[in-house]
Biopython code that builds the backbone (N, CA, C, O; Angstrom):
import numpy as np
from Bio.PDB.StructureBuilder import StructureBuilder

atoms = [
    (1, "UNK", "N", (15.540, -3.987, 6.221)),
    (1, "UNK", "CA", (14.092, -4.566, 6.033)),
    (1, "UNK", "C", (13.764, -3.173, 5.386)),
    (1, "UNK", "O", (13.703, -3.106, 4.158)),
    (2, "UNK", "N", (13.541, -2.011, 6.190)),
    (2, "UNK", "CA", (13.410, -0.617, 5.670)),
    (2, "UNK", "C", (13.875, -0.029, 4.415)),
    (2, "UNK", "O", (13.253, 0.374, 3.432)),
    (3, "UNK", "N", (15.106, -0.079, 4.688)),
    (3, "UNK", "CA", (15.741, 0.388, 3.402)),
    (3, "UNK", "C", (15.746, -0.256, 2.085)),
    (3, "UNK", "O", (15.613, 0.304, 0.996)),
    (4, "UNK", "N", (15.936, -1.662, 2.353)),
    (4, "UNK", "CA", (15.726, -2.461, 1.103)),
    (4, "UNK", "C", (13.949, -2.093, 0.465)),
    (4, "UNK", "O", (13.558, -1.834, -0.673)),
    (5, "UNK", "N", (13.349, -2.195, 1.522)),
    (5, "UNK", "CA", (12.098, -2.270, 0.475)),
    (5, "UNK", "C", (11.580, -0.720, 0.016)),
    (5, "UNK", "O", (10.668, -0.552, -0.793)),
    (6, "UNK", "N", (12.305, 0.355, 0.661)),
    (6, "UNK", "CA", (12.149, 1.767, 0.232)),
    (6, "UNK", "C", (12.790, 1.795, -1.281)),
    (6, "UNK", "O", (12.284, 2.350, -2.255)),
    (7, "UNK", "N", (14.233, 0.940, -1.238)),
    (7, "UNK", "CA", (14.996, 0.714, -2.795)),
    (7, "UNK", "C", (14.101, 0.351, -3.874)),
    (7, "UNK", "O", (13.946, 0.983, -4.920)),
    (8, "UNK", "N", (13.323, -1.098, -3.407)),
    (8, "UNK", "CA", (12.486, -1.837, -4.217)),
    (8, "UNK", "C", (11.391, -0.958, -4.561)),
    (8, "UNK", "O", (11.124, -0.926, -5.763)),
    (9, "UNK", "N", (10.593, -0.133, -3.680)),
    (9, "UNK", "CA", (9.455, 0.409, -4.080)),
    (9, "UNK", "C", (9.952, 1.322, -5.422)),
    (9, "UNK", "O", (9.483, 1.281, -6.560)),
    (10, "UNK", "N", (11.107, 2.195, -4.882)),
    (10, "UNK", "CA", (11.725, 3.110, -5.918)),
    (10, "UNK", "C", (12.278, 2.614, -7.547)),
    (10, "UNK", "O", (12.255, 3.233, -8.611)),
    (11, "UNK", "N", (12.740, 1.309, -7.226)),
    (11, "UNK", "CA", (13.050, 0.569, -8.471)),
    (11, "UNK", "C", (11.845, 0.196, -9.299)),
    (11, "UNK", "O", (11.862, 0.110, -10.527)),
    (12, "UNK", "N", (10.452, -0.091, -8.272)),
    (12, "UNK", "CA", (9.736, -0.693, -9.306)),
    (12, "UNK", "C", (8.535, 0.659, -9.883)),
    (12, "UNK", "O", (7.689, 0.505, -10.764)),
    (13, "UNK", "N", (8.765, 1.816, -9.165)),
    (13, "UNK", "CA", (8.087, 2.720, -9.825)),
    (13, "UNK", "C", (8.761, 3.309, -10.904)),
    (13, "UNK", "O", (8.092, 4.024, -11.650)),
    (14, "UNK", "N", (9.977, 3.147, -11.137)),
    (14, "UNK", "CA", (10.538, 3.795, -12.219)),
    (14, "UNK", "C", (10.812, 2.518, -13.604)),
    (14, "UNK", "O", (11.235, 2.846, -14.713)),
    (15, "UNK", "N", (10.474, 1.123, -13.223)),
    (15, "UNK", "CA", (10.411, 0.200, -14.403)),
    (15, "UNK", "C", (9.552, 0.536, -15.086)),
    (15, "UNK", "O", (8.557, 1.012, -14.540)),
    (16, "UNK", "N", (9.596, 0.422, -16.570)),
    (16, "UNK", "CA", (8.422, 0.456, -17.498)),
    (16, "UNK", "C", (7.335, -0.242, -17.059)),
    (16, "UNK", "O", (6.251, 0.317, -16.887)),
    (17, "UNK", "N", (7.545, -1.636, -16.821)),
    (17, "UNK", "CA", (6.268, -2.536, -16.562)),
    (17, "UNK", "C", (5.697, -2.400, -15.339)),
    (17, "UNK", "O", (4.720, -3.065, -14.995)),
    (18, "UNK", "N", (6.192, -1.648, -14.705)),
    (18, "UNK", "CA", (5.742, -1.727, -12.984)),
    (18, "UNK", "C", (5.431, -0.548, -12.717)),
    (18, "UNK", "O", (4.496, -0.462, -11.920)),
    (19, "UNK", "N", (5.917, 0.537, -13.128)),
    (19, "UNK", "CA", (6.385, 2.062, -12.965)),
    (19, "UNK", "C", (5.067, 2.773, -12.805)),
    (19, "UNK", "O", (4.016, 2.176, -13.039)),
    (20, "UNK", "N", (5.090, 4.038, -12.412)),
    (20, "UNK", "CA", (3.872, 4.777, -12.128)),
    (20, "UNK", "C", (4.180, 6.155, -12.543)),
    (20, "UNK", "O", (5.214, 6.398, -13.165)),
    (21, "UNK", "N", (3.424, 6.971, -12.261)),
    (21, "UNK", "CA", (3.777, 8.425, -12.196)),
    (21, "UNK", "C", (2.858, 9.230, -11.101)),
    (21, "UNK", "O", (1.819, 8.808, -10.593)),
    (22, "UNK", "N", (3.441, 10.388, -10.882)),
    (22, "UNK", "CA", (2.535, 11.348, -9.918)),
    (22, "UNK", "C", (0.994, 11.503, -10.388)),
    (22, "UNK", "O", (0.700, 11.933, -11.503)),
    (23, "UNK", "N", (0.122, 11.141, -9.500)),
    (23, "UNK", "CA", (-1.328, 11.043, -9.737)),
    (23, "UNK", "C", (-1.544, 12.625, -9.669)),
    (23, "UNK", "O", (-0.724, 13.440, -9.246)),
    (24, "UNK", "N", (-2.826, 12.890, -10.177)),
    (24, "UNK", "CA", (-3.301, 14.108, -10.448)),
    (24, "UNK", "C", (-4.518, 14.115, -9.723)),
    (24, "UNK", "O", (-4.918, 15.161, -9.212)),
    (25, "UNK", "N", (-5.183, 12.991, -9.621)),
    (25, "UNK", "CA", (-6.452, 12.765, -8.993)),
    (25, "UNK", "C", (-6.607, 11.541, -8.006)),
    (25, "UNK", "O", (-5.817, 10.600, -8.083)),
    (26, "UNK", "N", (-7.762, 11.562, -6.957)),
    (26, "UNK", "CA", (-7.704, 10.112, -6.290)),
    (26, "UNK", "C", (-7.752, 9.280, -7.095)),
    (26, "UNK", "O", (-6.906, 8.389, -7.017)),
    (27, "UNK", "N", (-8.607, 9.244, -8.023)),
    (27, "UNK", "CA", (-8.931, 8.207, -9.100)),
    (27, "UNK", "C", (-7.792, 7.459, -9.638)),
    (27, "UNK", "O", (-7.755, 6.229, -9.584)),
    (28, "UNK", "N", (-6.656, 8.329, -10.269)),
    (28, "UNK", "CA", (-5.623, 8.016, -10.971)),
    (28, "UNK", "C", (-4.906, 7.650, -9.918)),
    (28, "UNK", "O", (-4.111, 6.812, -10.344)),
    (29, "UNK", "N", (-4.736, 7.810, -8.761)),
    (29, "UNK", "CA", (-4.029, 7.134, -7.735)),
    (29, "UNK", "C", (-4.219, 5.585, -7.169)),
    (29, "UNK", "O", (-3.456, 4.641, -6.966)),
    (30, "UNK", "N", (-5.621, 5.823, -7.025)),
    (30, "UNK", "CA", (-6.330, 4.425, -6.759)),
    (30, "UNK", "C", (-6.212, 3.205, -7.911)),
    (30, "UNK", "O", (-6.070, 1.996, -7.729)),
    (31, "UNK", "N", (-6.320, 3.940, -9.122)),
    (31, "UNK", "CA", (-6.170, 2.920, -10.489)),
    (31, "UNK", "C", (-4.597, 2.532, -10.215)),
    (31, "UNK", "O", (-4.431, 1.327, -10.029)),
    (32, "UNK", "N", (-3.543, 3.256, -10.164)),
    (32, "UNK", "CA", (-2.165, 2.983, -10.290)),
    (32, "UNK", "C", (-1.907, 2.338, -9.149)),
    (32, "UNK", "O", (-0.916, 1.614, -9.243)),
    (33, "UNK", "N", (-2.441, 2.332, -8.086)),
    (33, "UNK", "CA", (-2.112, 1.783, -6.607)),
    (33, "UNK", "C", (-2.904, 0.142, -6.883)),
    (33, "UNK", "O", (-2.195, -0.824, -6.601)),
    (34, "UNK", "N", (-3.929, -0.064, -7.269)),
    (34, "UNK", "CA", (-4.614, -1.371, -7.552)),
    (34, "UNK", "C", (-3.882, -2.084, -8.489)),
    (34, "UNK", "O", (-3.822, -3.304, -8.332)),
    (35, "UNK", "N", (-3.429, -1.681, -9.238)),
    (35, "UNK", "CA", (-2.806, -2.163, -10.645)),
    (35, "UNK", "C", (-1.378, -2.860, -10.383)),
    (35, "UNK", "O", (-0.910, -3.882, -10.885)),
    (36, "UNK", "N", (-0.714, -1.771, -9.214)),
    (36, "UNK", "CA", (0.431, -2.510, -8.795)),
    (36, "UNK", "C", (0.274, -3.460, -7.715)),
    (36, "UNK", "O", (1.107, -4.358, -7.590)),
    (37, "UNK", "N", (-0.695, -3.358, -6.929)),
    (37, "UNK", "CA", (-1.200, -4.357, -6.001)),
    (37, "UNK", "C", (-1.472, -5.939, -6.997)),
    (37, "UNK", "O", (-0.983, -7.052, -6.807)),
    (38, "UNK", "N", (-2.230, -5.569, -7.841)),
    (38, "UNK", "CA", (-2.568, -6.553, -8.923)),
    (38, "UNK", "C", (-1.538, -7.370, -9.224)),
    (38, "UNK", "O", (-1.646, -8.571, -8.976)),
    (39, "UNK", "N", (-0.346, -6.839, -9.821)),
    (39, "UNK", "CA", (0.823, -7.501, -10.141)),
    (39, "UNK", "C", (1.502, -8.230, -9.341)),
    (39, "UNK", "O", (2.377, -9.011, -9.716)),
    (40, "UNK", "N", (1.080, -7.999, -7.882)),
    (40, "UNK", "CA", (1.829, -8.726, -6.977)),
    (40, "UNK", "C", (0.855, -9.887, -6.206)),
    (40, "UNK", "O", (1.056, -10.456, -5.134)),
    (41, "UNK", "N", (-0.375, -10.031, -7.245)),
    (41, "UNK", "CA", (-1.232, -11.037, -6.986)),
    (41, "UNK", "C", (-2.280, -10.737, -5.857)),
    (41, "UNK", "O", (-3.038, -11.629, -5.475)),
    (42, "UNK", "N", (-2.325, -9.119, -5.180)),
    (42, "UNK", "CA", (-2.940, -8.855, -4.327)),
    (42, "UNK", "C", (-3.968, -8.451, -4.783)),
    (42, "UNK", "O", (-3.761, -7.934, -5.881)),
    (43, "UNK", "N", (-5.158, -8.419, -4.441)),
    (43, "UNK", "CA", (-6.659, -8.117, -4.566)),
    (43, "UNK", "C", (-7.551, -7.572, -3.457)),
    (43, "UNK", "O", (-8.445, -8.174, -2.863)),
    (44, "UNK", "N", (-7.086, -6.164, -3.273)),
    (44, "UNK", "CA", (-7.771, -5.694, -1.954)),
    (44, "UNK", "C", (-9.113, -5.252, -2.332)),
    (44, "UNK", "O", (-9.373, -4.962, -3.500)),
    (45, "UNK", "N", (-10.215, -5.172, -1.125)),
    (45, "UNK", "CA", (-11.540, -4.566, -1.357)),
    (45, "UNK", "C", (-11.233, -2.893, -1.084)),
    (45, "UNK", "O", (-10.623, -2.479, -0.098)),
    (46, "UNK", "N", (-11.629, -2.280, -1.859)),
    (46, "UNK", "CA", (-11.928, -0.838, -1.763)),
    (46, "UNK", "C", (-13.301, -0.430, -0.805)),
    (46, "UNK", "O", (-14.409, -0.500, -1.337)),
    (47, "UNK", "N", (-13.233, -0.194, -0.018)),
    (47, "UNK", "CA", (-14.552, -0.176, 1.145)),
    (47, "UNK", "C", (-15.187, 1.273, 1.148)),
    (47, "UNK", "O", (-16.329, 1.484, 1.557)),
    (48, "UNK", "N", (-14.401, 2.190, 0.687)),
    (48, "UNK", "CA", (-14.892, 3.968, 0.635)),
    (48, "UNK", "C", (-14.313, 4.592, -0.229)),
    (48, "UNK", "O", (-13.330, 4.100, -0.784)),
    (49, "UNK", "N", (-14.655, 5.492, -0.465)),
    (49, "UNK", "CA", (-14.000, 6.707, -1.491)),
    (49, "UNK", "C", (-14.833, 7.984, -1.278)),
    (49, "UNK", "O", (-16.051, 8.113, -1.151)),
    (50, "UNK", "N", (-13.792, 8.937, -1.272)),
    (50, "UNK", "CA", (-14.232, 10.287, -1.316)),
    (50, "UNK", "C", (-13.359, 11.019, -2.443)),
    (50, "UNK", "O", (-12.625, 10.318, -3.139)),
    (51, "UNK", "N", (-13.413, 12.449, -2.654)),
    (51, "UNK", "CA", (-12.975, 13.029, -3.526)),
    (51, "UNK", "C", (-11.117, 12.929, -3.097)),
    (51, "UNK", "O", (-10.366, 13.039, -4.065)),
    (52, "UNK", "N", (-10.545, 12.755, -1.882)),
    (52, "UNK", "CA", (-9.427, 12.923, -1.493)),
    (52, "UNK", "C", (-9.064, 11.295, -1.009)),
    (52, "UNK", "O", (-7.836, 11.245, -0.944)),
    (53, "UNK", "N", (-9.420, 10.481, -0.789)),
    (53, "UNK", "CA", (-8.902, 9.514, -0.127)),
    (53, "UNK", "C", (-9.963, 7.955, -0.520)),
    (53, "UNK", "O", (-11.169, 7.929, -0.762)),
    (54, "UNK", "N", (-9.046, 6.870, -0.465)),
    (54, "UNK", "CA", (-10.035, 5.709, -0.457)),
    (54, "UNK", "C", (-9.680, 4.975, 0.594)),
    (54, "UNK", "O", (-8.552, 5.048, 1.081)),
    (55, "UNK", "N", (-10.574, 4.228, 1.027)),
    (55, "UNK", "CA", (-10.060, 2.876, 1.883)),
    (55, "UNK", "C", (-9.898, 1.573, 1.341)),
    (55, "UNK", "O", (-10.319, 1.409, 0.196)),
    (56, "UNK", "N", (-9.450, 0.753, 1.845)),
    (56, "UNK", "CA", (-9.136, -0.856, 1.374)),
    (56, "UNK", "C", (-8.422, -1.560, 2.486)),
    (56, "UNK", "O", (-7.590, -1.068, 3.249)),
    (57, "UNK", "N", (-8.910, -2.886, 2.459)),
    (57, "UNK", "CA", (-8.633, -3.958, 3.054)),
    (57, "UNK", "C", (-8.360, -5.331, 2.439)),
    (57, "UNK", "O", (-8.918, -5.703, 1.406)),
    (58, "UNK", "N", (-7.320, -6.195, 3.238)),
    (58, "UNK", "CA", (-6.942, -7.175, 2.554)),
    (58, "UNK", "C", (-7.614, -8.499, 4.076)),
    (58, "UNK", "O", (-7.906, -8.150, 5.220)),
    (59, "UNK", "N", (-7.651, -9.422, 3.715)),
    (59, "UNK", "CA", (-7.967, -10.559, 4.676)),
    (59, "UNK", "C", (-6.886, -11.256, 5.089)),
    (59, "UNK", "O", (-7.021, -11.885, 6.138)),
    (60, "UNK", "N", (-5.705, -11.311, 4.452)),
    (60, "UNK", "CA", (-4.753, -12.051, 4.855)),
    (60, "UNK", "C", (-3.280, -11.120, 4.273)),
    (60, "UNK", "O", (-3.262, -10.421, 3.261)),
    (61, "UNK", "N", (-1.998, -11.375, 5.321)),
    (61, "UNK", "CA", (-1.156, -10.609, 4.915)),
    (61, "UNK", "C", (-0.249, -10.947, 3.798)),
    (61, "UNK", "O", (0.144, -12.113, 3.743)),
    (62, "UNK", "N", (0.206, -9.973, 2.759)),
    (62, "UNK", "CA", (0.737, -10.511, 1.714)),
    (62, "UNK", "C", (2.416, -10.913, 2.071)),
    (62, "UNK", "O", (3.320, -11.566, 1.550)),
    (63, "UNK", "N", (2.217, -10.165, 3.172)),
    (63, "UNK", "CA", (4.205, -10.378, 3.735)),
    (63, "UNK", "C", (3.959, -11.376, 4.413)),
    (63, "UNK", "O", (5.118, -11.710, 4.661)),
    (64, "UNK", "N", (3.101, -12.396, 5.097)),
    (64, "UNK", "CA", (3.209, -13.185, 5.725)),
    (64, "UNK", "C", (3.130, -12.973, 7.392)),
    (64, "UNK", "O", (3.210, -13.925, 8.169)),
    (65, "UNK", "N", (2.960, -11.569, 7.824)),
    (65, "UNK", "CA", (2.700, -11.515, 9.149)),
    (65, "UNK", "C", (1.158, -11.720, 9.442)),
    (65, "UNK", "O", (0.236, -10.920, 9.286)),
    (66, "UNK", "N", (1.147, -12.677, 9.789)),
    (66, "UNK", "CA", (-0.494, -13.146, 10.588)),
    (66, "UNK", "C", (-0.430, -13.298, 11.803)),
    (66, "UNK", "O", (-1.438, -13.827, 12.271)),
    (67, "UNK", "N", (0.806, -12.902, 12.929)),
    (67, "UNK", "CA", (0.518, -13.111, 14.307)),
    (67, "UNK", "C", (0.435, -12.331, 15.052)),
    (67, "UNK", "O", (1.369, -11.540, 14.923)),
    (68, "UNK", "N", (-0.343, -12.028, 15.992)),
    (68, "UNK", "CA", (0.037, -10.809, 17.178)),
    (68, "UNK", "C", (1.637, -10.821, 17.689)),
    (68, "UNK", "O", (2.303, -11.769, 18.106)),
    (69, "UNK", "N", (1.910, -9.768, 17.549)),
    (69, "UNK", "CA", (3.473, -9.548, 17.786)),
    (69, "UNK", "C", (4.135, -9.276, 16.862)),
    (69, "UNK", "O", (5.284, -8.932, 17.136)),
    (70, "UNK", "N", (3.761, -9.301, 15.485)),
    (70, "UNK", "CA", (4.901, -9.211, 14.468)),
    (70, "UNK", "C", (4.374, -7.960, 14.035)),
    (70, "UNK", "O", (4.462, -7.970, 12.808)),
    (71, "UNK", "N", (3.841, -6.824, 14.443)),
    (71, "UNK", "CA", (3.765, -5.656, 14.095)),
    (71, "UNK", "C", (4.733, -4.706, 13.823)),
    (71, "UNK", "O", (4.417, -3.641, 13.293)),
    (72, "UNK", "N", (6.032, -5.000, 14.164)),
    (72, "UNK", "CA", (7.357, -4.221, 13.909)),
    (72, "UNK", "C", (7.749, -4.629, 12.727)),
    (72, "UNK", "O", (7.902, -3.729, 11.901)),
    (73, "UNK", "N", (8.026, -6.042, 12.276)),
    (73, "UNK", "CA", (8.263, -6.398, 11.099)),
    (73, "UNK", "C", (7.582, -5.907, 9.784)),
    (73, "UNK", "O", (8.076, -5.505, 8.731)),
    (74, "UNK", "N", (6.282, -6.070, 10.185)),
    (74, "UNK", "CA", (4.969, -5.642, 9.480)),
    (74, "UNK", "C", (5.437, -4.157, 9.151)),
    (74, "UNK", "O", (5.713, -3.987, 7.963)),
    (75, "UNK", "N", (5.531, -3.406, 9.716)),
    (75, "UNK", "CA", (5.578, -2.042, 9.844)),
    (75, "UNK", "C", (6.774, -1.901, 8.780)),
    (75, "UNK", "O", (6.482, -1.471, 7.664)),
    (76, "UNK", "N", (8.086, -2.236, 9.065)),
    (76, "UNK", "CA", (9.417, -2.396, 8.270)),
    (76, "UNK", "C", (8.917, -2.817, 6.648)),
    (76, "UNK", "O", (9.331, -2.242, 5.641)),
    (77, "UNK", "N", (8.022, -3.852, 6.661)),
    (77, "UNK", "CA", (7.965, -4.353, 5.204)),
    (77, "UNK", "C", (6.648, -3.361, 4.477)),
    (77, "UNK", "O", (6.468, -3.208, 3.269)),
    (78, "UNK", "N", (5.964, -2.867, 5.409)),
    (78, "UNK", "CA", (4.938, -1.678, 4.409)),
    (78, "UNK", "C", (5.789, -0.587, 4.089)),
    (78, "UNK", "O", (5.336, 0.410, 3.528)),
    (79, "UNK", "N", (7.218, -0.719, 4.461)),
    (79, "UNK", "CA", (7.791, 0.931, 4.005)),
    (79, "UNK", "C", (7.948, 0.716, 1.905)),
    (79, "UNK", "O", (8.046, 1.637, 1.095)),
    (80, "UNK", "N", (7.921, -0.447, 1.678)),
    (80, "UNK", "CA", (7.786, -0.694, 0.168)),
    (80, "UNK", "C", (6.225, 0.011, -0.237)),
    (80, "UNK", "O", (6.092, 0.691, -1.254)),
    (81, "UNK", "N", (5.161, -0.248, 0.658)),
    (81, "UNK", "CA", (3.754, 0.219, 0.015)),
    (81, "UNK", "C", (3.698, 1.752, 0.493)),
    (81, "UNK", "O", (2.837, 2.483, 0.004)),
    (82, "UNK", "N", (4.429, 2.151, 1.256)),
    (82, "UNK", "CA", (4.241, 3.721, 1.468)),
    (82, "UNK", "C", (5.102, 4.521, 0.872)),
    (82, "UNK", "O", (4.877, 5.703, 0.608)),
    (83, "UNK", "N", (6.350, 3.785, 0.580)),
    (83, "UNK", "CA", (7.370, 4.785, -0.408)),
    (83, "UNK", "C", (6.507, 4.485, -1.758)),
    (83, "UNK", "O", (6.112, 5.546, -2.240)),
    (84, "UNK", "N", (6.100, 3.340, -2.508)),
    (84, "UNK", "CA", (5.395, 3.576, -3.815)),
    (84, "UNK", "C", (4.211, 4.411, -3.735)),
    (84, "UNK", "O", (4.006, 5.059, -4.761)),
    (85, "UNK", "N", (3.419, 4.562, -2.842)),
    (85, "UNK", "CA", (2.237, 5.190, -2.891)),
    (85, "UNK", "C", (2.814, 6.581, -2.513)),
    (85, "UNK", "O", (1.995, 7.435, -2.852)),
    (86, "UNK", "N", (3.760, 7.056, -2.019)),
    (86, "UNK", "CA", (4.421, 8.247, -2.018)),
    (86, "UNK", "C", (4.946, 8.954, -3.052)),
    (86, "UNK", "O", (4.878, 10.165, -3.261)),
    (87, "UNK", "N", (5.653, 7.809, -3.893)),
    (87, "UNK", "CA", (5.831, 8.263, -5.257)),
    (87, "UNK", "C", (4.606, 8.374, -6.183)),
    (87, "UNK", "O", (4.738, 8.951, -7.262)),
    (88, "UNK", "N", (3.611, 7.936, -5.877)),
    (88, "UNK", "CA", (2.564, 8.240, -6.666)),
    (88, "UNK", "C", (1.655, 9.241, -6.409)),
    (88, "UNK", "O", (0.525, 9.353, -6.885)),
    (89, "UNK", "N", (2.414, 10.210, -5.357)),
    (89, "UNK", "CA", (1.482, 11.127, -5.154)),
    (89, "UNK", "C", (0.378, 11.253, -3.750)),
    (89, "UNK", "O", (-0.382, 12.166, -3.424)),
    (90, "UNK", "N", (0.672, 9.904, -3.104)),
    (90, "UNK", "CA", (-0.154, 9.782, -2.043)),
    (90, "UNK", "C", (0.632, 9.333, -0.553)),
    (90, "UNK", "O", (1.849, 9.215, -0.411)),
    (91, "UNK", "N", (-0.323, 9.142, 0.404)),
    (91, "UNK", "CA", (0.332, 8.782, 1.739)),
    (91, "UNK", "C", (-0.794, 7.419, 2.111)),
    (91, "UNK", "O", (-2.018, 7.335, 2.012)),
    (92, "UNK", "N", (-0.048, 6.729, 2.438)),
    (92, "UNK", "CA", (-0.539, 5.091, 2.923)),
    (92, "UNK", "C", (-0.770, 5.272, 4.534)),
    (92, "UNK", "O", (0.227, 5.521, 5.212)),
    (93, "UNK", "N", (-1.922, 5.168, 5.112)),
    (93, "UNK", "CA", (-1.979, 5.212, 6.777)),
    (93, "UNK", "C", (-2.672, 3.512, 6.835)),
    (93, "UNK", "O", (-3.513, 2.938, 6.142)),
    (94, "UNK", "N", (-1.987, 3.171, 7.815)),
    (94, "UNK", "CA", (-2.405, 1.710, 8.369)),
    (94, "UNK", "C", (-3.232, 2.058, 9.543)),
    (94, "UNK", "O", (-2.824, 2.632, 10.552)),
    (95, "UNK", "N", (-4.612, 1.596, 9.276)),
    (95, "UNK", "CA", (-5.630, 1.516, 10.289)),
    (95, "UNK", "C", (-5.713, 0.344, 11.078)),
    (95, "UNK", "O", (-6.240, 0.591, 12.162)),
    (96, "UNK", "N", (-5.461, -0.573, 10.968)),
    (96, "UNK", "CA", (-5.464, -2.056, 11.364)),
    (96, "UNK", "C", (-4.736, -3.131, 10.845)),
    (96, "UNK", "O", (-4.923, -3.472, 9.677)),
    (97, "UNK", "N", (-3.954, -3.693, 11.539)),
    (97, "UNK", "CA", (-3.311, -4.826, 11.209)),
    (97, "UNK", "C", (-3.854, -6.351, 11.744)),
    (97, "UNK", "O", (-4.551, -6.589, 12.730)),
    (98, "UNK", "N", (-3.272, -7.326, 10.715)),
    (98, "UNK", "CA", (-3.476, -8.713, 11.230)),
    (98, "UNK", "C", (-2.340, -9.142, 12.508)),
    (98, "UNK", "O", (-2.557, -9.924, 13.433)),
    (99, "UNK", "N", (-1.199, -8.441, 12.258)),
    (99, "UNK", "CA", (0.005, -8.420, 12.895)),
    (99, "UNK", "C", (-0.459, -7.975, 14.756)),
    (99, "UNK", "O", (-0.024, -8.377, 15.835)),
    (100, "UNK", "N", (-1.299, -7.188, 14.447)),
    (100, "UNK", "CA", (-1.680, -6.592, 15.963)),
    (100, "UNK", "C", (-2.845, -7.101, 16.487)),
    (100, "UNK", "O", (-3.471, -6.508, 17.365)),
    (101, "UNK", "N", (-3.304, -8.527, 15.853)),
    (101, "UNK", "CA", (-4.654, -9.204, 16.149)),
    (101, "UNK", "C", (-5.838, -9.110, 15.900)),
    (101, "UNK", "O", (-6.863, -9.532, 16.435)),
    (102, "UNK", "N", (-5.466, -8.126, 14.465)),
    (102, "UNK", "CA", (-6.996, -7.779, 14.043)),
    (102, "UNK", "C", (-7.222, -8.949, 13.135)),
    (102, "UNK", "O", (-6.338, -9.786, 12.950)),
    (103, "UNK", "N", (-8.580, -9.022, 12.482)),
    (103, "UNK", "CA", (-9.017, -9.988, 11.466)),
    (103, "UNK", "C", (-8.640, -9.582, 9.982)),
    (103, "UNK", "O", (-8.731, -10.367, 9.038)),
    (104, "UNK", "N", (-8.300, -8.555, 9.900)),
    (104, "UNK", "CA", (-7.805, -8.139, 8.602)),
    (104, "UNK", "C", (-6.911, -6.750, 8.711)),
    (104, "UNK", "O", (-6.755, -6.203, 9.803)),
    (105, "UNK", "N", (-6.301, -6.190, 7.418)),
    (105, "UNK", "CA", (-5.653, -5.275, 7.512)),
    (105, "UNK", "C", (-6.309, -4.198, 6.879)),
    (105, "UNK", "O", (-6.854, -4.581, 5.844)),
    (106, "UNK", "N", (-6.464, -3.007, 7.105)),
    (106, "UNK", "CA", (-7.148, -1.920, 6.541)),
    (106, "UNK", "C", (-6.319, -0.655, 6.628)),
    (106, "UNK", "O", (-5.523, -0.413, 7.536)),
    (107, "UNK", "N", (-6.547, 0.015, 5.740)),
    (107, "UNK", "CA", (-5.439, 1.048, 5.283)),
    (107, "UNK", "C", (-6.323, 2.521, 4.592)),
    (107, "UNK", "O", (-7.426, 2.207, 4.145)),
    (108, "UNK", "N", (-6.091, 3.534, 4.502)),
    (108, "UNK", "CA", (-6.592, 4.515, 4.180)),
    (108, "UNK", "C", (-5.392, 5.394, 3.012)),
    (108, "UNK", "O", (-4.315, 5.703, 3.521)),
    (109, "UNK", "N", (-5.576, 5.699, 1.765)),
    (109, "UNK", "CA", (-4.847, 6.277, 1.097)),
    (109, "UNK", "C", (-5.339, 7.639, 0.531)),
    (109, "UNK", "O", (-6.371, 7.816, -0.115)),
    (110, "UNK", "N", (-4.397, 8.588, 0.895)),
    (110, "UNK", "CA", (-4.942, 9.882, 0.549)),
    (110, "UNK", "C", (-4.156, 10.457, -0.741)),
    (110, "UNK", "O", (-3.046, 10.106, -1.141)),
    (111, "UNK", "N", (-4.812, 11.197, -1.154)),
    (111, "UNK", "CA", (-3.914, 12.341, -2.130)),
    (111, "UNK", "C", (-3.242, 13.107, -1.636)),
    (111, "UNK", "O", (-3.874, 13.771, -0.814)),
    (112, "UNK", "N", (-1.794, 13.489, -1.751)),
    (112, "UNK", "CA", (-1.274, 14.543, -1.344)),
    (112, "UNK", "C", (-0.629, 15.244, -2.613)),
    (112, "UNK", "O", (0.026, 14.584, -3.419)),
    (113, "UNK", "N", (-0.847, 16.657, -2.764)),
    (113, "UNK", "CA", (-0.545, 17.535, -3.774)),
    (113, "UNK", "C", (0.626, 17.758, -3.737)),
    (113, "UNK", "O", (1.134, 18.526, -4.554)),
]
sb = StructureBuilder()
sb.init_structure("model")
sb.init_model(0)
sb.init_chain("A")
sb.init_seg("    ")
for serial, (resi, resn, name, xyz) in enumerate(atoms, 1):
    if name == "N":
        sb.init_residue(resn, " ", resi, " ")
    sb.init_atom(name, np.array(xyz, "f"), 0.0, 1.0, " ", f" {name:<3s}", serial, name[0])
structure = sb.get_structure()
């Protein structure tokens, strides 16, 4: 699952309709990341922003890992998100997961130069 999701992220990044480019600012990274998620029907809430990062959350797992004990498969599935974010010039950190018994998934995305 990890390898497949990493390959899917690289393919999506390089496709003209889905693709992205290395971000030069956190605003550009946020714009590209949110556009990528929107194409998949995912509409997260951005909860905070600084000059170097933004935090966001979703109330339902787009991957379907909604029960405690599914953190392992969730983490493997999130390799798509982490890889795509890295290609955009960022780093995605998972702060909370529904699959660990939380009520929502929370993330921090940082710009990495």
